[in-house]
N, C-alpha and C positions, 0 to 999 in steps of 0.2 A: 439109254438111261445114263445119266451120268453121276461117275465114279467120285467127283468133287462134294465135300461138304457144304451145308450150310455156313459153318464158322468160318470157312475157306473165302467163301461170296463176301460175306460182309465184311470181312478184310479187305480184301482187295479193292473192294469199291471206295473205301474210306481212305483210312491211313496211307495203305499201299500204293494208292493213285500217287499220293502226294510224294512219300518219299522217293519212289521211283523217278517220278519227274525230276525231283532234286537230286539224285545219285547220277542220272543221265545228263543233265545241263551240267553240273559240278565235274563229271568226267569231260564233257565237251570244253569246258570253259578251259579246264586244265588244259588239256591238249592245244587248243586252240593256243594259249598264251605260250605253249615251250613250241610250238610250231612257229610262232612270229619270235622268238629268241631263235630259233634256229636261221630264221630267214636274216635276223638282221647277225647273227654270227657267219653265215655264207656269204651276205653282201661284202661284208668288211674282210676278215679273216680269211675265206677260203677263195675268194676274188684276186685279193691282194696280189700272189704269183703270176697273175696274169697279168697287172696294172704297173707293175714295178721290176727292175732287173736285179734290185739288189734286195728282195725282200728276207733272204737267209739271214743279212748282215743288219737288218733290220729287226727284227726278230730276237738276234741274241742281244741288241742294244736294251730292246725291249723287256727284256728273263731278266739282263743287267741290274736294270733301273728298278725293277720288280722286287725284286732280292736285296737291295739296297733297302728302298723303301715300298715297302709293302702296303700300301695305299690302294683306298678302292680305285682312286682316279688311273693309277699305274695299270692296275688289272683290267681297268676301261678300255685302256691303250690297248690292251697285250689282248684280249679276247674280251668281249661283250657277255659272252656268257657265262666265262668264271668270274665274271664282276658280278651276274647276278645270282648268282649261287653263292659268292662270298657275301652279299648282302645277308643271306639268311642265317648267314654261320659265323665265322671268323674268317677274316681274309687270311692269316699266318697259315691257316691250317691246308689252304690250295697252293699257297707260296713255298709250302716247304715238301709239296708232295711234287711226285714226277710229271706232274701234270702240263709243268712249265717245260721238263724235257721232251716232253710229246709234242708239246708246242712248235719244239726246235725243228723235230721230226719233218712234221709237217709242212714246214716254211719250206725245206730241203729237201726233202721226196721228189721222186724223177716227175717229169710235166705229166705224163698216162696216168698216175697215180691221183695227180691233183687235178685232174679233169672228170675222172671217174666219180672223187670223194666229193667233190665242187655239182655235179649232176646228180650224183644219188642224192643228197642233202636238198636242192631246189626241188625235185620230183619228190620225196618225201616229205616237205614242207605241206604240200597240199594235202597229203593225206591227215597232219596232223591238225591244219586250218579247219578242214572243212568234214573228217571223218568221222566224229563223234556226234554231229547234228543227223546223221541220219538215223542215229538210234532212237530220238525223242519222238514217242507214239504222236503226243499231241500237235506236234509240228509236221509229223509225216500226212496226219489226215487233213491238216489244214493248209499246207501247201505241198501240195503232192506234186507237184510240177518244179517246184523248187529242189523238192526233196529226190526227183529222178537227176535231175541234172545234179548233183552233189554226188549220188549215186554214181553217175557216168563218169565225171571226173576220177572219183575215187578207184574206180574198176579198171581206169585206163592208165595211172598215175601209179599205183602199187604194181604192177610188173614190172613198169618201168624203171622203179625205185629199187626193186627188190634183186632185179636183173644187173641193173649197175653196181650195186654193190656185192654182187657175187663177183663182177668181174673186178672188184677193187680186189674181195679178199683173196682172190686169186694171184694177182700182182705183188700182195702184201704179206710179208711172214707172219707167223701169231705176235713174235716180241714186238713188231713194228705197234700194233694197237698197246692201246695205255691199259687195259683189261687182258692183252696176252690170250695165251691157248683157250682157255675155259670160254672167252667171248666170242674169238674166232670161230669155236665152233656151234656158240649157240648162235651165232648169226644166221649159218648156215641152216641149220635148224628150223627157227622160228621162218627165215627166209621160204622156204622149201614148203613149209605149213602154208603160209601164206600165199604163195603163189596157186598152191592144189586149192585152197578155201576160194579164191578168187575166181577161178574157174569155174569150184562146183558150185558157188553164187549164180553164175551166170546161168550154168544148165538147167537149174533146179527153177531160178525164174521162167527160161523156156518152155518148162515143162509146168508151168504155173504150181509149183509147189512153195508157195511163198515161204512158210514156215522153215522151211530147209534152207532157203535162200536168206534170211534173216538169218538164222543158225550160223552161215556158213562166212556172210559177213561180218558179225560178231566176232568170228574166231580169228577171222584175216585182221581185222582191225588191232586183236588183242596181241597177235605176232608182231605189227607194225609200232608196239609202245614198249618198244626192247630200249632204246636210245633216250627217250623221256623218262622212263622208270628209272632207268640207270641215274640219270643227275637226280631226280626228285632222290631219288634213295640217298644219295649222296649227303644230302641236308639232312632229311627226315632221321638219317640214322646219326649224325651228328650232333643232333637237338637231345637223342637218348644215350649217345655216350661219348659226352663230350672232351673225356680224356685219352678217345682211343683214334689214333690216326688216318688220315684220308687213305694211307696205302693197304691198311688194315680192312678198316670200313668198305673197303673197295670188293677185296675179297668175300664182306660177307656178304654183300648186293649181290653176288653173282649167285651165291647161294640160293638167295629167296626172290632173285628176280622172276624165275620164270612159273611158278605161284602166281607171284601177283597178278602178271600178266594174264594169266589164263583164266582166275578168279574177276578181274574185270570183264573179259570176256563173257565169262559163266553169267554174271551180273546186266549184263546188256541182254543177255537172250530174257532172262528171267522177268525183265521189265517189260520186255515185249509180247510177252505172253497174255492172253486174255481167260484167267483163270473164272473172272466173274459171269460168263456165259456160260450157256449149255455145252458141254461138250461135243466134240466134231469127230466122227467114226472116219477118218482120213485113213486109206489102206498104206501098209506101207509098201517103199518105192522097191526094186527090182533090187535095187544095193542092198539095202536093207535086210530085204530078206535073206540076201547071199551071207550077209555078214553073219546076221543071226546063226543061220543053218551051218555056216564055219567055225563059230564062238561053241555052239554044241555039241558040233562032232568033234572038237579038238577038247572037250570037256575031262577025257580021263588025261590030258596033258596039260590042263590048268590046274587038277587033282595035283600031280606030279609035282607039281611047280613049287605046289600050296605047301605041301610037305616037306618039300627043300628047305622052305623058307623058314619053316617051323625048325628044320633039324638045324640049321644055321644060326638062329637067335638061341636056342637053346644050347648047344655048342661054343659059340661063341660069344654070346651076351649072357648067357646063363654060367655054364660050368668056366667061360675061359673070360675075360677082360676087353673084347672090344674086338677092334683093328691090330691091335699089342698081339694078336694071339693069330695071326695071318703073315704068312712068309713076305706076301705082295704089298701088305700096308708097311711094310719096314723098308722096302725097295723106294716106295713112294709115297711115301709122308714123313713130315720130321720128326725126330725122336720127342722134342717138348710136345707134342701134340698127342702123340702115342703115349706117354708118360701122363700127360695131365688125364686121359678119358681113362686110362689103368686104374687113375690112382680114385680118383670118381669113384669109377665101375666097386673097385673093393673096397671103397668105404663104405658101400652101401649095397650088400650083397640082398637083402629081401627086395629092395627096390629092383634091383637088375635082373631078379630072377620072374620078378612080377611082370616085368617089360618082355622079357623074352618069351617067356609063355603067351602072355598077354596078344602079344603082336601076332605071333604064330597061330594061336588058336580062332582068335578073329578073323584073320585071313582065313582060313579054312573052313568055319563054319560060317564067314559071312557068305564066300566063295558058293558053297552048298544053298546058302538062304535063293542068291540072285540065280542058281539056275531054277530053284522052283518058282521064282517070280517069271523066268521066261516059260517055262513048260504050264503055266496057268491055264487051265478051258477056259475059252472065251464065255463060257455059258456061267461061269464059278466068277459071283461078286463077292465083293467085301473081303478084306483083308484079315479077319479074326483069325482062319487059320494060320497065319503067318506068324500073326505076336509074340507066340514063345520062342520062336528061332529067334525073332528080329532081337528080342530082349534079351538074350543070350547073347548076339553078336554088340548090342549095345553096351552090353555090362563089360566086355572083353574089350572094347574099344577106349571106353571111358578108362579103364586103368591104364590100357596102353599109351593113350593121349596124356594121361596126368603125370602117368613115371617117366614119360619121354622127356617133357617138359620139367620136372623135378631134374632129372639127370643134367639137359642143357644146361641148365640154370647154373647149378654147381661145376659143371664144367667154366661154363663163362666165357669172357674174354680178355685177352692183352693187347696191349699195345706190342708196335712194329711187329707184327706177324709172327709172334713168338709160339702160339696157339694155331696159326692161320684164321679159319674164321671160327674157330673156337665148338662150343656148343650149338651153332646155327644150326645146322640141320638136325637135330633132335628138338632144340626149342621150335620151330618154324614147324616141322613136320607133325610133333604134340599137338600145335596148337590147332593143324589143319583135319588133325584126327578126330580131335573136338568139336571142331565145328560142324565136321560133315557130319558126327552122331548126333550133334543135336540136330539138325537138318532131319535126319534120318527118323529120329524121335517125334520130332515134329509132324514129319508127314505119316507117321503110323497112328498118330493120334488122331489127324484128320480122315484116315482110313482111305488115303490116295496113292492108292498101289503104283502110278507112274511113276512117280515124286520119290517113292519109298526105292524103287529100281534106281532111278537116276541118281539121288544120295548117296545110295548104297555104292552103284558103280563108281563117285569119287571117293567114299569110304576105302574101298577095297585100292583105288591107285594110289593111296598114301601112306595104308598102312606096312607094307613091307618093304619101309626106307632103307633101316638099319640092314636085312641080309642083303638086299639089291645094293649098298656101299660097297661091302665084303664082294659081292659078284664084281660091281665095276671095276674094283681095284684090282682085281684079280686078272680080269680082261686087259685092263690097260698095261699090265706087266708087259706083257708082248709087245706091246707098240715102241717103237723106235722113239721116244722122248726123251729130248736132251738133256743132260743133269742142269744145267741153270733152269731150265722149265721144274723141274722138280724140285732144286732148292727155294725157288721162288713160291712153291705150294700150288702152282698150277693141275699139277698129278689129282691131288686129293679135292681141290675144290672143282674139277672137273667132275670129279667120280661122284661127290656129294650134289651135284649139281644137275647131274643124269638120273639120281633119285627121282625127280620132278616128272621124267617124261611119259611114266603111266597115266600122268593129267590129262593127255593130251587124247588117251583112248575113251577116259571118262566127258570130255569135250566132245568130241565126234557121237558117243551116245547121246549125250544133250540135243545135240543136233537132230540125229535121227531116230529118235529113240520115240515111246510114246509117248509121254510129257507133250512133246514138243508137237507132233503129229494133231494131240485131241484140243490144245491151246494154243497151238503157235498163230 
């Protein structure tokens, strides 16, 4: 007996199919475009060191010319990729940034680094040019042979590209990347998950678990979007904040890039599900059973962590004034951001207390609701017995999301990296909390238990961002982070960016969970 409602069926058979096609084609076109742009960049700028002996002098001459006359033609000569970005915004923005100095480093870095970077880009181009098209359901059904060929190229090139990037990162210090330490760590994380996901996708295909294969492929593709999303963000953020310089917006990008990539991957999983057909009773894999059993055995630990998050929220965001109430933040975060956050929290005592309580309580009650869903008897149909608890979680989550956005908006953003990424973490996390709360409410209205579990998993992954930020800062203080990295805001950006890591767990739930098994 299917748990999907007639309303869900009618939606997915009409407008949902049209919107899902538009979504996949748009993603595929944008990624193919960025792949083509990367190919142009690689075939000119990154091959130049192997074609000329005086490439460093040539790059310095082009940089001087660019600073004297920041025209699109001069930018095009220096970097076709940078010229394309400048056409979407303002050439002066990128000329004034440190991207020019970074280009000089690329021209004179050791030959091994140049070989590794160029090889990584050329293999990664194949992933971008072709990878998105394998997620178009209509294309896959009509051209299965071509779909398999694209998938084969993707599965071969992704590991090669990732391993080459690992080799490049191994011989390149974080400060020699334009986006520095935060990007250096993020590339290791995304690359590792991409390697695992591709291997798991191949294994799932051999086991004929096509729904898991598709999910893992979507997750791997999401992890390969880091570089394109980074550059697209530079343009889109410049539209939103034209008064903010490129260096500051680069810090903002590092804070929003992880959820962006994972949400794109989750969207690809969603549009490839078949909600309009009758539910399929697929049995969980051995891995899925093992993970669920381990998760439930560790439930006392999860409750303890949720209580700890509630305590941190109340002490440091209710009674205290955020990061400034911790010693670790004073070691790793610049004074201007600490003062800005504490000023906003002090000016809005009601909002900050609502935020502190709602975040902690929503996490605790949401975890209890998730456990009840996992323990639901197979013979028990319907979701009415869960609605009371779900409504309480939704009410608290809506309060948490709205108050986070309010605080983040008032913290704001200042040029010249005065407040680093400012209120980005609050605002982005608040928007995610509201979005996943909306998904949970919609799935509850449809009586779709598997999707309720999935949307709740994502909601639980983003709720504890504030206490997690303080925990991350406390952990980072024990690492030997250079003083200049801290001064550049890299420690804070790394701590804030790491608040999105729990979303990976939610993505794995989407790949292996009940909704994927029944509608994949």
